[in-house]
C-alpha positions as CSV (number, residue, x, y, z in Angstrom):
1,M,132.3,28.9,-203.1
2,G,132.8,26.7,-200.0
3,L,130.0,24.3,-200.7
4,K,130.3,20.6,-199.7
5,D,129.1,17.7,-201.9
6,E,125.6,17.9,-200.6
7,Y,123.8,21.2,-200.5
8,L,120.4,22.8,-201.2
9,E,119.6,25.1,-204.0
10,A,119.1,27.8,-201.3
11,D,122.7,27.2,-200.1
12,L,124.0,27.8,-203.7
13,E,121.9,31.0,-203.9
14,T,123.2,32.2,-200.6
15,A,126.8,31.6,-201.6
16,I,126.3,33.5,-204.8
17,I,124.7,36.4,-203.1
18,R,127.5,36.5,-200.5
19,E,129.9,36.9,-203.4
20,L,127.6,39.0,-205.6
21,E,130.1,41.5,-206.9
22,K,132.6,38.8,-208.0
23,F,129.7,36.8,-209.5
24,I,128.3,39.7,-211.5
25,L,131.7,40.7,-212.8
26,E,132.2,37.1,-214.1
27,F,129.2,37.6,-216.4
28,G,130.9,40.5,-218.0
29,K,130.5,44.3,-218.0
30,G,127.2,46.1,-217.8
31,F,125.4,43.7,-215.5
32,S,123.5,45.0,-212.5
33,F,121.5,43.1,-209.8
34,V,117.8,43.7,-209.9
35,E,116.1,41.2,-207.6
36,R,116.5,37.9,-205.8
37,Q,113.6,35.4,-205.8
38,K,111.6,37.6,-208.2
39,R,107.9,36.8,-207.4
40,M,105.6,36.1,-210.3
41,I,102.0,35.3,-209.9
42,I,100.7,33.1,-212.8
43,D,97.2,31.8,-212.7
44,G,97.0,32.6,-209.0
45,N,100.1,30.5,-208.2
46,D,103.4,31.9,-206.9
47,H,106.6,31.3,-209.0
48,H,110.0,32.6,-208.0
49,L,112.9,33.3,-210.4
50,D,116.2,32.8,-208.5
51,L,118.0,35.9,-209.8
52,L,117.0,38.8,-212.0
53,M,119.7,41.0,-213.5
54,F,119.8,43.8,-216.1
55,N,122.5,44.3,-218.7
56,R,123.1,47.9,-219.8
57,Y,124.8,47.0,-223.0
58,L,122.2,44.5,-224.1
59,N,119.5,46.8,-222.7
60,R,117.5,43.8,-221.4
61,L,116.6,41.8,-218.3
62,V,118.6,38.6,-217.7
63,A,116.7,35.9,-215.8
64,I,118.9,33.4,-214.0
65,E,117.7,30.0,-212.7
66,L,120.0,27.9,-210.5
67,K,119.4,24.2,-210.6
68,H,120.8,21.7,-208.1
69,G,120.9,18.8,-210.5
70,V,121.4,18.1,-214.1
71,F,119.5,20.0,-216.8
72,E,115.9,18.7,-217.3
73,A,113.5,19.5,-220.1
74,A,111.1,21.0,-217.5
75,D,113.8,23.6,-216.6
76,G,113.6,24.9,-220.2
77,G,109.8,25.1,-220.0
78,Q,110.0,26.9,-216.7
79,M,112.5,29.5,-218.1
80,R,110.3,30.0,-221.2
81,L,107.3,30.8,-218.9
82,Y,109.4,33.2,-216.8
83,L,110.7,35.0,-219.9
84,K,107.2,35.4,-221.3
85,W,106.0,36.8,-218.0
86,L,108.9,39.2,-217.7
87,N,108.4,40.3,-221.2
88,R,104.7,41.0,-220.6
89,Y,104.8,42.5,-217.1
90,E,108.4,43.8,-216.4
91,R,110.0,44.9,-219.6
92,Q,110.0,48.6,-220.3
93,Q,109.1,49.8,-223.8
94,H,112.7,50.9,-224.6
95,E,114.2,47.5,-223.5
96,N,114.9,44.5,-225.7
97,E,113.1,41.2,-224.8
98,P,114.5,39.4,-221.7
99,I,116.9,36.5,-222.0
100,G,117.5,33.6,-219.7
101,L,120.4,31.6,-218.2
102,I,119.9,28.2,-216.6
103,M,122.9,27.2,-214.4
104,C,122.9,23.6,-213.5
105,A,125.3,21.0,-212.0
106,G,125.3,19.0,-215.2
107,G,124.1,19.5,-218.7
108,S,122.6,17.4,-221.4
109,R,123.8,18.8,-224.7
110,E,121.4,16.6,-226.7
111,K,118.3,17.8,-224.7
112,I,119.4,21.4,-225.0
113,E,120.0,21.1,-228.8
114,L,116.7,19.3,-229.4
115,M,114.8,21.9,-227.4
116,E,116.5,24.7,-229.5
117,M,116.8,26.8,-226.3
118,D,119.0,29.4,-228.0
119,K,116.1,30.3,-230.3
120,D,114.2,31.4,-227.3
121,G,117.1,33.4,-225.9
122,I,117.9,30.8,-223.2
123,M,121.4,29.5,-222.5
124,V,122.3,26.6,-220.3
125,A,125.6,26.6,-218.3
126,E,127.2,24.0,-216.1
127,Y,128.7,25.0,-212.8
128,W,131.2,23.0,-210.8
129,T,131.2,22.9,-207.0
130,T,134.6,21.1,-207.1
131,L,137.1,20.7,-209.9
132,P,137.0,17.2,-211.5
133,P,140.1,15.0,-211.7
134,K,142.8,16.5,-213.8
135,A,142.3,14.2,-216.8
136,E,138.5,14.8,-216.8
137,F,139.1,18.6,-216.5
138,E,141.5,18.6,-219.4
139,Q,139.1,16.6,-221.5
140,K,136.2,19.0,-220.7
141,I,138.4,22.0,-221.6
142,R,139.5,20.4,-224.9
143,A,135.9,19.7,-225.8
144,I,134.9,23.3,-224.9
145,L,137.7,24.7,-227.0
146,A,136.9,22.4,-230.0
147,E,133.2,23.5,-229.8
148,A,134.3,27.2,-229.6
149,R,136.6,26.7,-232.7
150,Q,133.8,25.0,-234.6
151,L,131.3,27.8,-233.8
152,A,133.9,30.4,-234.7
153,E,134.5,28.7,-238.1
154,E,130.8,28.5,-238.7
155,R,130.4,32.2,-237.9
156,K,133.3,33.0,-240.2
157,N,131.8,31.0,-243.0
158,L,128.4,32.7,-242.5
159,I,130.1,36.1,-242.7
160,N,131.9,35.1,-245.9
161,G,128.7,33.7,-247.3
162,T,129.8,30.1,-247.5
163,T,128.2,27.1,-245.8
164,M,130.1,24.3,-244.2
165,L,129.2,22.0,-247.1
166,E,130.7,24.6,-249.6
167,T,133.8,24.9,-247.4
168,V,134.4,21.1,-247.4
169,S,133.7,21.0,-251.2
170,I,136.2,23.8,-251.9
171,K,138.8,22.2,-249.6
172,D,138.3,18.8,-251.4
173,L,138.6,20.5,-254.7
174,K,141.9,22.1,-253.7
175,D,143.2,18.9,-252.3
176,D,142.3,16.9,-255.3
177,K,143.3,19.6,-257.7
178,A,140.1,18.9,-259.6
179,E,138.0,21.3,-261.6
180,P,134.9,22.7,-259.9
181,Q,131.7,21.0,-260.9
182,E,128.6,22.9,-261.8
């Protein structure tokens, strides 16, 4: 996006707005831009959501917060507040509840998992202003692929009605050629 190592959150937002069509298309089909710096007045104080979008296929608002630094627990609380406000004051009766996306320069998987952000319809994504060194990039891609494979396997097992523990037990039984225990 043409950003140098040091930049302000507003610089990131401006760069994204400048390339809005490309940015929206990267999210997938059905997204439309609603508003930049969506103003929300809560307890008499102004709050501003960086980007507000709508997805036609999901039939819901998508709140996007851009963070300059790494993910912090307060970012999750802020997004929860924004989603509750959007649900109460902006969501139309025919729409599903809004969801949120926090884009930050670095993530903390443990914080995100502990906060169970996904249960509140909040996803956290990491953006890169420059590509990391090749070895680090390859390591990150391998980790992402491994996580995606694990999630796919877990989904497949849920669909088939087996848990990961049952899958391991069945595999062990097949490997050991032992009789199933009851």
